[in-house]
Structures are given as C-alpha cells and as structure tokens.
C-alpha positions in Angstrom: 5.8 -2.7 -30.6 5.4 -3.4 -26.9 7.9 -5.7 -25.1 6.4 -8.3 -22.9 9.0 -9.9 -20.8 7.4 -12.9 -19.2 8.9 -14.7 -16.2 7.9 -17.4 -13.8 7.7 -17.0 -10.0 5.8 -18.2 -6.9 2.7 -16.4 -5.6 3.4 -14.8 -2.2 -0.1 -15.8 -1.0 -0.8 -19.3 -2.3 2.8 -20.4 -3.3 1.6 -21.5 -6.7 4.1 -21.1 -9.6 2.8 -18.9 -12.3 4.0 -16.9 -15.4 3.7 -13.1 -15.3 5.0 -9.9 -16.9 7.1 -8.2 -14.1 5.8 -4.7 -15.3 2.1 -5.8 -14.9 2.0 -8.2 -11.9 0.7 -7.1 -8.5 3.4 -7.2 -5.9 3.8 -7.0 -2.1 6.8 -5.5 -0.4 8.1 -8.3 1.9 10.8 -8.2 4.5 12.9 -11.4 4.0 13.8 -11.6 7.7 10.1 -11.7 8.9 8.4 -12.9 5.7 5.8 -10.2 6.3 5.2 -6.8 4.8 7.0 -4.1 6.8 4.7 -2.6 9.3 2.5 -5.7 9.8 3.0 -7.9 12.9 2.6 -11.7 13.0 -0.8 -11.0 14.6 -1.9 -8.9 11.6 -1.8 -5.6 13.4 -0.2 -2.4 12.0 2.8 -0.7 13.4 5.2 1.9 12.0 7.5 0.3 9.4 11.2 0.7 10.4 13.3 2.2 7.7 15.8 -0.7 7.8 13.0 -3.2 7.3 11.7 -1.3 4.2 15.3 -1.0 2.9 15.9 -4.7 2.9 12.4 -5.7 1.6 11.8 -7.0 -1.9 8.7 -7.1 -4.1 7.1 -10.5 -4.2 4.5 -11.3 -6.9 0.9 -12.2 -6.3 -1.1 -14.3 -8.8 -4.2 -13.0 -10.4 -6.4 -15.6 -8.7 -5.3 -14.4 -5.2 -5.8 -10.8 -6.2 -9.3 -11.6 -7.4 -10.1 -13.5 -4.2 -8.8 -10.7 -2.0 -10.9 -8.1 -3.9 -14.0 -10.4 -3.6 -13.4 -10.9 0.1 -13.0 -7.1 0.6 -16.2 -6.4 -1.2 -18.2 -9.1 0.7 -17.1 -7.9 4.1 -17.3 -4.2 3.1 -14.0 -3.4 4.8 -13.7 0.0 3.1 -9.9 -0.4 3.0 -8.2 0.5 -0.2 -5.5 -2.1 -0.8 -4.2 -0.1 -3.7 -2.4 2.0 -1.1 -1.2 -0.8 1.2 1.2 -2.5 1.5 3.9 -0.1 0.3 5.5 -1.1 -2.9 8.7 0.1 -4.5 7.1 0.0 -8.0 
C-alpha cells in the first residue's frame, strides 16, 4: 500500500494554488532573499551559486501545467538544455 500525502501550495511560476504529492512534484530551489534560484541573476544570466545562498534556499513547487509549458517551449526553440539538471534541488 503506497502512501500519498497530498498537500496544497502555490506554483513558483504562475502563482496558482494547486494540490500535489510532495514526493512527486517538480520543485525549484529558491533563495528567499532574492526570490530566484541560487546562481541566476535578475537578468537571467548564470553565475556561481554562493554556498550561503544554497544553504538558506528552499524547494518551491511548480504545477504540472507550468512544467509542460516549459518542456514545450524548450522543444520548440531547440535549446538543447536539460532542465533535469538545473536548477539544483535538495530532493
């Protein structure tokens, strides 16, 4: 028997409230001071993530609709980036 612990939260991307299983949801590691993933600037450029920024960061959920839109966008522009490896996640 598998336990599904469902909870409710806000999507980091669209801010919509949705229900999810914390063990299954896609998350982004977000620095609460900057409201951005560690290692990303407000201009969207990459920089080395500072250890203190990573240490204070928390996982924020992303709804399935936003995940699907991001994958579709990535396929359409052919970015070649693998978002499975970025941003870093504590999961």
